[in-house]
Gaussian input, Z-matrix of N, CA and C with variables (Angstrom, degrees):
# hf/3-21g

backbone

0 1
 N
 C     1     B1
 C     2     B2     1     A1
 N     3     B3     2     A2     1     D1
 C     4     B4     3     A3     2     D2
 C     5     B5     4     A4     3     D3
 N     6     B6     5     A5     4     D4
 C     7     B7     6     A6     5     D5
 C     8     B8     7     A7     6     D6
 N     9     B9     8     A8     7     D7
 C    10    B10     9     A9     8     D8
 C    11    B11    10    A10     9     D9
 N    12    B12    11    A11    10    D10
 C    13    B13    12    A12    11    D11
 C    14    B14    13    A13    12    D12
 N    15    B15    14    A14    13    D13
 C    16    B16    15    A15    14    D14
 C    17    B17    16    A16    15    D15
 N    18    B18    17    A17    16    D16
 C    19    B19    18    A18    17    D17
 C    20    B20    19    A19    18    D18
 N    21    B21    20    A20    19    D19
 C    22    B22    21    A21    20    D20
 C    23    B23    22    A22    21    D21
 N    24    B24    23    A23    22    D22
 C    25    B25    24    A24    23    D23
 C    26    B26    25    A25    24    D24
 N    27    B27    26    A26    25    D25
 C    28    B28    27    A27    26    D26
 C    29    B29    28    A28    27    D27
 N    30    B30    29    A29    28    D28
 C    31    B31    30    A30    29    D29
 C    32    B32    31    A31    30    D30
 N    33    B33    32    A32    31    D31
 C    34    B34    33    A33    32    D32
 C    35    B35    34    A34    33    D33
 N    36    B36    35    A35    34    D34
 C    37    B37    36    A36    35    D35
 C    38    B38    37    A37    36    D36
 N    39    B39    38    A38    37    D37
 C    40    B40    39    A39    38    D38
 C    41    B41    40    A40    39    D39
 N    42    B42    41    A41    40    D40
 C    43    B43    42    A42    41    D41
 C    44    B44    43    A43    42    D42
 N    45    B45    44    A44    43    D43
 C    46    B46    45    A45    44    D44
 C    47    B47    46    A46    45    D45
 N    48    B48    47    A47    46    D46
 C    49    B49    48    A48    47    D47
 C    50    B50    49    A49    48    D48
 N    51    B51    50    A50    49    D49
 C    52    B52    51    A51    50    D50
 C    53    B53    52    A52    51    D51
 N    54    B54    53    A53    52    D52
 C    55    B55    54    A54    53    D53
 C    56    B56    55    A55    54    D54
 N    57    B57    56    A56    55    D55
 C    58    B58    57    A57    56    D56
 C    59    B59    58    A58    57    D57
 N    60    B60    59    A59    58    D58
 C    61    B61    60    A60    59    D59
 C    62    B62    61    A61    60    D60
 N    63    B63    62    A62    61    D61
 C    64    B64    63    A63    62    D62
 C    65    B65    64    A64    63    D63
 N    66    B66    65    A65    64    D64
 C    67    B67    66    A66    65    D65
 C    68    B68    67    A67    66    D66
 N    69    B69    68    A68    67    D67
 C    70    B70    69    A69    68    D68
 C    71    B71    70    A70    69    D69
 N    72    B72    71    A71    70    D70
 C    73    B73    72    A72    71    D71
 C    74    B74    73    A73    72    D72
 N    75    B75    74    A74    73    D73
 C    76    B76    75    A75    74    D74
 C    77    B77    76    A76    75    D75
 N    78    B78    77    A77    76    D76
 C    79    B79    78    A78    77    D77
 C    80    B80    79    A79    78    D78
 N    81    B81    80    A80    79    D79
 C    82    B82    81    A81    80    D80
 C    83    B83    82    A82    81    D81
 N    84    B84    83    A83    82    D82
 C    85    B85    84    A84    83    D83
 C    86    B86    85    A85    84    D84
 N    87    B87    86    A86    85    D85
 C    88    B88    87    A87    86    D86
 C    89    B89    88    A88    87    D87
 N    90    B90    89    A89    88    D88
 C    91    B91    90    A90    89    D89
 C    92    B92    91    A91    90    D90
 N    93    B93    92    A92    91    D91
 C    94    B94    93    A93    92    D92
 C    95    B95    94    A94    93    D93
 N    96    B96    95    A95    94    D94
 C    97    B97    96    A96    95    D95
 C    98    B98    97    A97    96    D96
 N    99    B99    98    A98    97    D97
 C   100   B100    99    A99    98    D98
 C   101   B101   100   A100    99    D99
 N   102   B102   101   A101   100   D100
 C   103   B103   102   A102   101   D101
 C   104   B104   103   A103   102   D102
 N   105   B105   104   A104   103   D103
 C   106   B106   105   A105   104   D104
 C   107   B107   106   A106   105   D105
 N   108   B108   107   A107   106   D106
 C   109   B109   108   A108   107   D107
 C   110   B110   109   A109   108   D108
 N   111   B111   110   A110   109   D109
 C   112   B112   111   A111   110   D110
 C   113   B113   112   A112   111   D111
 N   114   B114   113   A113   112   D112
 C   115   B115   114   A114   113   D113
 C   116   B116   115   A115   114   D114
 N   117   B117   116   A116   115   D115
 C   118   B118   117   A117   116   D116
 C   119   B119   118   A118   117   D117
 N   120   B120   119   A119   118   D118
 C   121   B121   120   A120   119   D119
 C   122   B122   121   A121   120   D120
 N   123   B123   122   A122   121   D121
 C   124   B124   123   A123   122   D122
 C   125   B125   124   A124   123   D123
 N   126   B126   125   A125   124   D124
 C   127   B127   126   A126   125   D125
 C   128   B128   127   A127   126   D126
 N   129   B129   128   A128   127   D127
 C   130   B130   129   A129   128   D128
 C   131   B131   130   A130   129   D129
 N   132   B132   131   A131   130   D130
 C   133   B133   132   A132   131   D131
 C   134   B134   133   A133   132   D132
 N   135   B135   134   A134   133   D133
 C   136   B136   135   A135   134   D134
 C   137   B137   136   A136   135   D135
 N   138   B138   137   A137   136   D136
 C   139   B139   138   A138   137   D137
 C   140   B140   139   A139   138   D138
 N   141   B141   140   A140   139   D139
 C   142   B142   141   A141   140   D140
 C   143   B143   142   A142   141   D141
 N   144   B144   143   A143   142   D142
 C   145   B145   144   A144   143   D143
 C   146   B146   145   A145   144   D144
 N   147   B147   146   A146   145   D145
 C   148   B148   147   A147   146   D146
 C   149   B149   148   A148   147   D147
 N   150   B150   149   A149   148   D148
 C   151   B151   150   A150   149   D149
 C   152   B152   151   A151   150   D150
 N   153   B153   152   A152   151   D151
 C   154   B154   153   A153   152   D152
 C   155   B155   154   A154   153   D153
 N   156   B156   155   A155   154   D154
 C   157   B157   156   A156   155   D155
 C   158   B158   157   A157   156   D156
 N   159   B159   158   A158   157   D157
 C   160   B160   159   A159   158   D158
 C   161   B161   160   A160   159   D159
 N   162   B162   161   A161   160   D160
 C   163   B163   162   A162   161   D161
 C   164   B164   163   A163   162   D162
 N   165   B165   164   A164   163   D163
 C   166   B166   165   A165   164   D164
 C   167   B167   166   A166   165   D165
 N   168   B168   167   A167   166   D166
 C   169   B169   168   A168   167   D167
 C   170   B170   169   A169   168   D168
 N   171   B171   170   A170   169   D169
 C   172   B172   171   A171   170   D170
 C   173   B173   172   A172   171   D171
 N   174   B174   173   A173   172   D172
 C   175   B175   174   A174   173   D173
 C   176   B176   175   A175   174   D174
 N   177   B177   176   A176   175   D175
 C   178   B178   177   A177   176   D176
 C   179   B179   178   A178   177   D177
 N   180   B180   179   A179   178   D178
 C   181   B181   180   A180   179   D179
 C   182   B182   181   A181   180   D180
 N   183   B183   182   A182   181   D181
 C   184   B184   183   A183   182   D182
 C   185   B185   184   A184   183   D183
 N   186   B186   185   A185   184   D184
 C   187   B187   186   A186   185   D185
 C   188   B188   187   A187   186   D186
 N   189   B189   188   A188   187   D187
 C   190   B190   189   A189   188   D188
 C   191   B191   190   A190   189   D189
 N   192   B192   191   A191   190   D190
 C   193   B193   192   A192   191   D191
 C   194   B194   193   A193   192   D192
 N   195   B195   194   A194   193   D193
 C   196   B196   195   A195   194   D194
 C   197   B197   196   A196   195   D195
 N   198   B198   197   A197   196   D196
 C   199   B199   198   A198   197   D197
 C   200   B200   199   A199   198   D198
 N   201   B201   200   A200   199   D199
 C   202   B202   201   A201   200   D200
 C   203   B203   202   A202   201   D201
 N   204   B204   203   A203   202   D202
 C   205   B205   204   A204   203   D203
 C   206   B206   205   A205   204   D204
 N   207   B207   206   A206   205   D205
 C   208   B208   207   A207   206   D206
 C   209   B209   208   A208   207   D207
 N   210   B210   209   A209   208   D208
 C   211   B211   210   A210   209   D209
 C   212   B212   211   A211   210   D210
 N   213   B213   212   A212   211   D211
 C   214   B214   213   A213   212   D212
 C   215   B215   214   A214   213   D213
 N   216   B216   215   A215   214   D214
 C   217   B217   216   A216   215   D215
 C   218   B218   217   A217   216   D216
 N   219   B219   218   A218   217   D217
 C   220   B220   219   A219   218   D218
 C   221   B221   220   A220   219   D219
 N   222   B222   221   A221   220   D220
 C   223   B223   222   A222   221   D221
 C   224   B224   223   A223   222   D222
 N   225   B225   224   A224   223   D223
 C   226   B226   225   A225   224   D224
 C   227   B227   226   A226   225   D225
 N   228   B228   227   A227   226   D226
 C   229   B229   228   A228   227   D227
 C   230   B230   229   A229   228   D228
 N   231   B231   230   A230   229   D229
 C   232   B232   231   A231   230   D230
 C   233   B233   232   A232   231   D231
 N   234   B234   233   A233   232   D232
 C   235   B235   234   A234   233   D233
 C   236   B236   235   A235   234   D234
 N   237   B237   236   A236   235   D235
 C   238   B238   237   A237   236   D236
 C   239   B239   238   A238   237   D237
 N   240   B240   239   A239   238   D238
 C   241   B241   240   A240   239   D239
 C   242   B242   241   A241   240   D240
 N   243   B243   242   A242   241   D241
 C   244   B244   243   A243   242   D242
 C   245   B245   244   A244   243   D243
 N   246   B246   245   A245   244   D244
 C   247   B247   246   A246   245   D245
 C   248   B248   247   A247   246   D246
 N   249   B249   248   A248   247   D247
 C   250   B250   249   A249   248   D248
 C   251   B251   250   A250   249   D249
 N   252   B252   251   A251   250   D250
 C   253   B253   252   A252   251   D251
 C   254   B254   253   A253   252   D252
 N   255   B255   254   A254   253   D253
 C   256   B256   255   A255   254   D254
 C   257   B257   256   A256   255   D255
 N   258   B258   257   A257   256   D256
 C   259   B259   258   A258   257   D257
 C   260   B260   259   A259   258   D258
 N   261   B261   260   A260   259   D259
 C   262   B262   261   A261   260   D260
 C   263   B263   262   A262   261   D261
 N   264   B264   263   A263   262   D262
 C   265   B265   264   A264   263   D263
 C   266   B266   265   A265   264   D264
 N   267   B267   266   A266   265   D265
 C   268   B268   267   A267   266   D266
 C   269   B269   268   A268   267   D267
 N   270   B270   269   A269   268   D268
 C   271   B271   270   A270   269   D269
 C   272   B272   271   A271   270   D270
 N   273   B273   272   A272   271   D271
 C   274   B274   273   A273   272   D272
 C   275   B275   274   A274   273   D273
 N   276   B276   275   A275   274   D274
 C   277   B277   276   A276   275   D275
 C   278   B278   277   A277   276   D276
 N   279   B279   278   A278   277   D277
 C   280   B280   279   A279   278   D278
 C   281   B281   280   A280   279   D279
 N   282   B282   281   A281   280   D280
 C   283   B283   282   A282   281   D281
 C   284   B284   283   A283   282   D282
 N   285   B285   284   A284   283   D283
 C   286   B286   285   A285   284   D284
 C   287   B287   286   A286   285   D285
 N   288   B288   287   A287   286   D286
 C   289   B289   288   A288   287   D287
 C   290   B290   289   A289   288   D288
 N   291   B291   290   A290   289   D289
 C   292   B292   291   A291   290   D290
 C   293   B293   292   A292   291   D291
 N   294   B294   293   A293   292   D292
 C   295   B295   294   A294   293   D293
 C   296   B296   295   A295   294   D294
 N   297   B297   296   A296   295   D295
 C   298   B298   297   A297   296   D296
 C   299   B299   298   A298   297   D297
 N   300   B300   299   A299   298   D298
 C   301   B301   300   A300   299   D299
 C   302   B302   301   A301   300   D300
 N   303   B303   302   A302   301   D301
 C   304   B304   303   A303   302   D302
 C   305   B305   304   A304   303   D303

   B1=1.4411
   B2=1.5314
   B3=1.3249
   B4=1.4634
   B5=1.5261
   B6=1.3349
   B7=1.4496
   B8=1.5099
   B9=1.3428
   B10=1.4527
   B11=1.5205
   B12=1.3199
   B13=1.4618
   B14=1.5222
   B15=1.3247
   B16=1.4609
   B17=1.5218
   B18=1.3313
   B19=1.4588
   B20=1.5207
   B21=1.3242
   B22=1.4620
   B23=1.5258
   B24=1.3273
   B25=1.4641
   B26=1.5136
   B27=1.3269
   B28=1.4604
   B29=1.5277
   B30=1.3454
   B31=1.4682
   B32=1.5235
   B33=1.3206
   B34=1.4579
   B35=1.5117
   B36=1.3279
   B37=1.4634
   B38=1.5190
   B39=1.3232
   B40=1.4590
   B41=1.5257
   B42=1.3275
   B43=1.4636
   B44=1.5315
   B45=1.3392
   B46=1.4633
   B47=1.5254
   B48=1.3319
   B49=1.4569
   B50=1.5149
   B51=1.3408
   B52=1.4634
   B53=1.5235
   B54=1.3154
   B55=1.4576
   B56=1.5165
   B57=1.3266
   B58=1.4611
   B59=1.5202
   B60=1.3258
   B61=1.4578
   B62=1.5210
   B63=1.3238
   B64=1.4555
   B65=1.5184
   B66=1.3331
   B67=1.4543
   B68=1.5104
   B69=1.3286
   B70=1.4660
   B71=1.5166
   B72=1.3407
   B73=1.4594
   B74=1.5238
   B75=1.3329
   B76=1.4552
   B77=1.5258
   B78=1.3354
   B79=1.4560
   B80=1.5241
   B81=1.3335
   B82=1.4588
   B83=1.5222
   B84=1.3233
   B85=1.4593
   B86=1.5129
   B87=1.3122
   B88=1.4635
   B89=1.5260
   B90=1.3386
   B91=1.4633
   B92=1.5226
   B93=1.2962
   B94=1.4627
   B95=1.5226
   B96=1.3145
   B97=1.4593
   B98=1.5210
   B99=1.3350
   B100=1.4607
   B101=1.5223
   B102=1.3130
   B103=1.4642
   B104=1.5263
   B105=1.3424
   B106=1.4692
   B107=1.5190
   B108=1.3538
   B109=1.4625
   B110=1.5188
   B111=1.3163
   B112=1.4624
   B113=1.5287
   B114=1.3182
   B115=1.4690
   B116=1.5278
   B117=1.3152
   B118=1.4674
   B119=1.5270
   B120=1.3273
   B121=1.4676
   B122=1.5315
   B123=1.3261
   B124=1.4610
   B125=1.5206
   B126=1.3094
   B127=1.4635
   B128=1.5239
   B129=1.3269
   B130=1.4589
   B131=1.5290
   B132=1.3325
   B133=1.4654
   B134=1.5272
   B135=1.3272
   B136=1.4627
   B137=1.5250
   B138=1.3322
   B139=1.4679
   B140=1.5260
   B141=1.3282
   B142=1.4675
   B143=1.5234
   B144=1.3280
   B145=1.4632
   B146=1.5208
   B147=1.3238
   B148=1.4640
   B149=1.5278
   B150=1.3199
   B151=1.4634
   B152=1.5283
   B153=1.3332
   B154=1.4645
   B155=1.5230
   B156=1.3287
   B157=1.4658
   B158=1.5183
   B159=1.3100
   B160=1.4662
   B161=1.5110
   B162=1.3126
   B163=1.4513
   B164=1.5166
   B165=1.3138
   B166=1.4580
   B167=1.5164
   B168=1.3012
   B169=1.4513
   B170=1.5189
   B171=1.3186
   B172=1.4574
   B173=1.5126
   B174=1.3346
   B175=1.4624
   B176=1.5181
   B177=1.3277
   B178=1.4598
   B179=1.5173
   B180=1.3258
   B181=1.4562
   B182=1.5186
   B183=1.3235
   B184=1.4616
   B185=1.5207
   B186=1.3162
   B187=1.4531
   B188=1.5126
   B189=1.3202
   B190=1.4628
   B191=1.5272
   B192=1.3363
   B193=1.4576
   B194=1.5178
   B195=1.3310
   B196=1.4622
   B197=1.5247
   B198=1.3427
   B199=1.4614
   B200=1.5207
   B201=1.3276
   B202=1.4642
   B203=1.5187
   B204=1.3191
   B205=1.4560
   B206=1.5223
   B207=1.3363
   B208=1.4598
   B209=1.5191
   B210=1.3299
   B211=1.4570
   B212=1.5197
   B213=1.3396
   B214=1.4625
   B215=1.5332
   B216=1.3147
   B217=1.4629
   B218=1.5276
   B219=1.3341
   B220=1.4687
   B221=1.5222
   B222=1.3344
   B223=1.4674
   B224=1.5238
   B225=1.3285
   B226=1.4640
   B227=1.5265
   B228=1.3165
   B229=1.4590
   B230=1.5198
   B231=1.3167
   B232=1.4559
   B233=1.5140
   B234=1.3255
   B235=1.4617
   B236=1.5198
   B237=1.3196
   B238=1.4646
   B239=1.5200
   B240=1.3365
   B241=1.4617
   B242=1.5215
   B243=1.3324
   B244=1.4635
   B245=1.5248
   B246=1.3291
   B247=1.4668
   B248=1.5198
   B249=1.3274
   B250=1.4568
   B251=1.5140
   B252=1.3251
   B253=1.4639
   B254=1.5253
   B255=1.3425
   B256=1.4579
   B257=1.5259
   B258=1.3380
   B259=1.4603
   B260=1.5226
   B261=1.3127
   B262=1.4621
   B263=1.5232
   B264=1.3216
   B265=1.4605
   B266=1.5209
   B267=1.3328
   B268=1.4649
   B269=1.5242
   B270=1.3163
   B271=1.4579
   B272=1.5227
   B273=1.3253
   B274=1.4606
   B275=1.5266
   B276=1.3340
   B277=1.4608
   B278=1.5201
   B279=1.3264
   B280=1.4633
   B281=1.5257
   B282=1.3340
   B283=1.4635
   B284=1.5263
   B285=1.3256
   B286=1.4615
   B287=1.5198
   B288=1.3267
   B289=1.4657
   B290=1.5223
   B291=1.3221
   B292=1.4543
   B293=1.5252
   B294=1.3208
   B295=1.4581
   B296=1.5290
   B297=1.3073
   B298=1.4583
   B299=1.5201
   B300=1.3194
   B301=1.4639
   B302=1.5221
   B303=1.3302
   B304=1.4736
   B305=1.5045
   A1=107.91
   A2=115.58
   A3=122.10
   A4=108.12
   A5=116.41
   A6=118.37
   A7=113.55
   A8=114.27
   A9=122.49
   A10=110.05
   A11=115.30
   A12=122.15
   A13=106.38
   A14=117.79
   A15=121.78
   A16=113.87
   A17=118.57
   A18=119.71
   A19=111.19
   A20=117.36
   A21=122.11
   A22=110.25
   A23=116.84
   A24=121.71
   A25=107.48
   A26=117.75
   A27=127.60
   A28=110.72
   A29=117.16
   A30=119.86
   A31=110.81
   A32=115.41
   A33=120.02
   A34=112.45
   A35=114.92
   A36=121.55
   A37=110.46
   A38=115.84
   A39=121.83
   A40=108.86
   A41=117.50
   A42=118.49
   A43=111.47
   A44=117.08
   A45=121.61
   A46=109.28
   A47=118.86
   A48=122.30
   A49=113.45
   A50=115.94
   A51=122.25
   A52=111.43
   A53=115.74
   A54=122.59
   A55=107.27
   A56=116.52
   A57=120.00
   A58=109.75
   A59=114.86
   A60=121.20
   A61=108.58
   A62=114.30
   A63=120.42
   A64=106.41
   A65=115.84
   A66=119.83
   A67=110.80
   A68=115.69
   A69=120.31
   A70=112.31
   A71=116.62
   A72=116.18
   A73=114.80
   A74=117.40
   A75=117.56
   A76=111.47
   A77=114.00
   A78=122.70
   A79=106.81
   A80=116.99
   A81=122.33
   A82=109.24
   A83=116.77
   A84=122.17
   A85=109.97
   A86=117.61
   A87=121.76
   A88=112.76
   A89=118.23
   A90=120.77
   A91=113.11
   A92=119.37
   A93=123.30
   A94=107.64
   A95=115.79
   A96=121.68
   A97=107.92
   A98=117.45
   A99=121.81
   A100=109.11
   A101=115.88
   A102=121.26
   A103=110.36
   A104=116.22
   A105=122.84
   A106=106.29
   A107=117.54
   A108=120.75
   A109=114.48
   A110=118.56
   A111=120.91
   A112=109.50
   A113=117.17
   A114=120.99
   A115=112.99
   A116=117.86
   A117=120.90
   A118=109.18
   A119=117.28
   A120=119.78
   A121=110.86
   A122=117.51
   A123=120.51
   A124=112.81
   A125=115.26
   A126=121.85
   A127=107.30
   A128=116.76
   A129=120.56
   A130=111.57
   A131=116.56
   A132=120.85
   A133=111.63
   A134=117.15
   A135=120.16
   A136=111.47
   A137=116.68
   A138=119.89
   A139=110.19
   A140=117.21
   A141=120.74
   A142=110.69
   A143=116.90
   A144=120.87
   A145=110.67
   A146=117.06
   A147=121.03
   A148=110.61
   A149=116.73
   A150=120.76
   A151=112.22
   A152=117.04
   A153=120.96
   A154=113.79
   A155=117.98
   A156=119.98
   A157=114.12
   A158=118.18
   A159=121.08
   A160=109.71
   A161=114.90
   A162=119.31
   A163=107.66
   A164=116.07
   A165=120.58
   A166=111.98
   A167=114.50
   A168=121.61
   A169=107.93
   A170=116.55
   A171=118.86
   A172=111.05
   A173=117.93
   A174=118.85
   A175=110.05
   A176=114.35
   A177=122.02
   A178=108.63
   A179=116.85
   A180=120.55
   A181=106.67
   A182=116.83
   A183=120.61
   A184=111.79
   A185=114.56
   A186=123.88
   A187=108.18
   A188=116.34
   A189=120.59
   A190=110.25
   A191=115.60
   A192=121.77
   A193=114.35
   A194=117.72
   A195=119.83
   A196=110.14
   A197=115.35
   A198=121.59
   A199=109.93
   A200=115.24
   A201=119.61
   A202=110.49
   A203=114.92
   A204=122.07
   A205=107.19
   A206=115.81
   A207=119.42
   A208=109.67
   A209=115.13
   A210=121.45
   A211=108.16
   A212=115.69
   A213=120.46
   A214=110.21
   A215=115.25
   A216=120.90
   A217=111.84
   A218=117.25
   A219=121.74
   A220=113.00
   A221=116.61
   A222=124.28
   A223=115.09
   A224=117.65
   A225=119.47
   A226=108.55
   A227=116.39
   A228=122.69
   A229=108.78
   A230=115.67
   A231=120.90
   A232=111.76
   A233=114.59
   A234=123.04
   A235=107.52
   A236=116.75
   A237=121.18
   A238=109.87
   A239=115.14
   A240=121.44
   A241=108.31
   A242=115.87
   A243=120.84
   A244=107.40
   A245=116.27
   A246=120.78
   A247=112.51
   A248=116.89
   A249=119.51
   A250=111.99
   A251=115.09
   A252=122.46
   A253=106.35
   A254=116.84
   A255=120.89
   A256=115.29
   A257=117.44
   A258=119.89
   A259=108.74
   A260=117.26
   A261=122.16
   A262=114.26
   A263=118.13
   A264=120.73
   A265=114.54
   A266=118.78
   A267=120.04
   A268=112.22
   A269=114.56
   A270=123.17
   A271=106.48
   A272=117.35
   A273=121.67
   A274=107.88
   A275=115.94
   A276=121.51
   A277=111.48
   A278=116.05
   A279=122.68
   A280=104.74
   A281=117.08
   A282=121.24
   A283=110.54
   A284=115.43
   A285=123.42
   A286=107.53
   A287=117.13
   A288=121.78
   A289=107.12
   A290=115.70
   A291=120.94
   A292=111.19
   A293=115.82
   A294=121.15
   A295=108.84
   A296=116.59
   A297=120.37
   A298=109.73
   A299=116.25
   A300=120.55
   A301=109.17
   A302=116.02
   A303=120.37
   A304=111.20
   D1=140.41
   D2=177.64
   D3=-129.63
   D4=132.54
   D5=-175.82
   D6=-142.69
   D7=-174.03
   D8=-177.53
   D9=-141.79
   D10=146.46
   D11=166.73
   D12=-95.99
   D13=122.95
   D14=-176.31
   D15=-99.83
   D16=-0.05
   D17=175.66
   D18=-81.50
   D19=-19.68
   D20=177.39
   D21=-80.43
   D22=150.29
   D23=175.10
   D24=-122.84
   D25=113.67
   D26=-4.63
   D27=-72.91
   D28=164.90
   D29=178.12
   D30=-55.91
   D31=147.90
   D32=-178.11
   D33=-116.38
   D34=150.35
   D35=176.98
   D36=-68.09
   D37=151.16
   D38=178.51
   D39=-155.17
   D40=156.92
   D41=174.91
   D42=-59.84
   D43=-38.73
   D44=176.87
   D45=-128.92
   D46=-61.66
   D47=177.69
   D48=70.10
   D49=-154.28
   D50=179.51
   D51=-76.89
   D52=-35.12
   D53=-177.71
   D54=-143.48
   D55=136.91
   D56=-177.74
   D57=-142.03
   D58=162.03
   D59=174.62
   D60=-117.15
   D61=148.19
   D62=175.64
   D63=-133.17
   D64=114.72
   D65=-175.84
   D66=66.06
   D67=-149.27
   D68=-178.91
   D69=-111.19
   D70=14.91
   D71=-175.99
   D72=-146.32
   D73=15.68
   D74=179.53
   D75=-140.55
   D76=132.22
   D77=176.48
   D78=-109.18
   D79=136.65
   D80=-176.24
   D81=-123.93
   D82=130.26
   D83=177.00
   D84=-119.05
   D85=116.92
   D86=-174.80
   D87=-68.17
   D88=-28.83
   D89=-172.81
   D90=-111.57
   D91=-40.48
   D92=175.83
   D93=-169.56
   D94=140.76
   D95=-178.39
   D96=-150.97
   D97=130.21
   D98=179.19
   D99=-144.46
   D100=137.76
   D101=-179.23
   D102=-69.39
   D103=134.24
   D104=174.67
   D105=-99.21
   D106=120.45
   D107=-173.06
   D108=-106.53
   D109=-8.68
   D110=179.08
   D111=-67.93
   D112=155.34
   D113=-178.53
   D114=-77.18
   D115=-15.26
   D116=179.47
   D117=-109.77
   D118=156.03
   D119=176.77
   D120=-65.21
   D121=148.85
   D122=-178.90
   D123=-83.15
   D124=159.14
   D125=165.84
   D126=-84.51
   D127=165.11
   D128=-179.66
   D129=-54.28
   D130=-46.56
   D131=-177.49
   D132=-61.68
   D133=-35.33
   D134=179.27
   D135=-68.13
   D136=-41.76
   D137=176.28
   D138=-64.39
   D139=-43.46
   D140=179.87
   D141=-60.65
   D142=-43.55
   D143=178.36
   D144=-62.55
   D145=-44.56
   D146=178.41
   D147=-58.33
   D148=-47.09
   D149=-178.54
   D150=-67.11
   D151=-28.60
   D152=-178.46
   D153=-88.52
   D154=-14.42
   D155=-175.29
   D156=-115.15
   D157=-13.03
   D158=178.74
   D159=-114.85
   D160=145.99
   D161=174.04
   D162=-66.87
   D163=115.15
   D164=-178.45
   D165=-74.90
   D166=165.20
   D167=177.36
   D168=-119.85
   D169=163.45
   D170=174.48
   D171=-93.61
   D172=-18.26
   D173=178.11
   D174=-145.58
   D175=151.76
   D176=177.06
   D177=-134.45
   D178=137.10
   D179=169.07
   D180=-76.72
   D181=130.32
   D182=-174.41
   D183=-134.96
   D184=159.46
   D185=172.42
   D186=-142.00
   D187=176.57
   D188=-179.28
   D189=-54.20
   D190=131.54
   D191=179.47
   D192=94.98
   D193=-15.03
   D194=178.42
   D195=-71.32
   D196=151.72
   D197=-174.99
   D198=-135.74
   D199=151.43
   D200=179.19
   D201=-151.57
   D202=149.92
   D203=170.70
   D204=-100.61
   D205=147.35
   D206=179.46
   D207=-145.39
   D208=166.05
   D209=178.14
   D210=-120.22
   D211=143.68
   D212=179.78
   D213=-92.23
   D214=172.51
   D215=178.93
   D216=-57.37
   D217=-36.44
   D218=179.86
   D219=-92.81
   D220=21.08
   D221=173.26
   D222=71.19
   D223=18.71
   D224=172.51
   D225=-77.88
   D226=155.19
   D227=179.99
   D228=-101.25
   D229=137.50
   D230=179.11
   D231=-133.49
   D232=165.98
   D233=-179.42
   D234=-139.42
   D235=133.94
   D236=179.35
   D237=-130.24
   D238=138.92
   D239=174.62
   D240=-123.45
   D241=132.17
   D242=176.95
   D243=-76.88
   D244=115.90
   D245=-178.41
   D246=-99.68
   D247=-10.47
   D248=178.04
   D249=179.03
   D250=160.15
   D251=173.65
   D252=-132.85
   D253=83.35
   D254=-171.94
   D255=-65.15
   D256=-26.66
   D257=177.17
   D258=-159.65
   D259=-175.94
   D260=-173.44
   D261=-69.24
   D262=-9.79
   D263=-177.23
   D264=-117.11
   D265=5.05
   D266=-173.43
   D267=-137.26
   D268=147.52
   D269=170.66
   D270=-129.38
   D271=130.31
   D272=174.03
   D273=-92.24
   D274=132.78
   D275=-177.72
   D276=-126.98
   D277=145.83
   D278=165.52
   D279=-108.16
   D280=123.20
   D281=-172.04
   D282=-124.76
   D283=137.83
   D284=171.83
   D285=-121.84
   D286=132.98
   D287=173.79
   D288=-127.33
   D289=124.58
   D290=-178.09
   D291=-91.04
   D292=153.46
   D293=174.14
   D294=-66.44
   D295=159.82
   D296=175.83
   D297=-61.91
   D298=142.10
   D299=177.99
   D300=-71.43
   D301=146.41
   D302=178.55
   D303=-73.54

């Protein structure tokens, strides 16, 4: 498993961290992870609502185009989209992490 801590600026590598990948088809969220099913990217409030109203999972099977909201160790809200799976050991992600709400 390979992951990142997203509370650091810039984000840092970690064995697991806030969000991690395992192989080319699984996303792992250590604190909270929920699939985003809308066709458009979410706003921060939408991801926060999703994470607060649905039973989260620690892992999701994913493929190109799949999206998920996640929470970091310091309670920030994030969003990840799978942009590619170049080989059996990698997943390419586009990630947004929002600042804590006031």
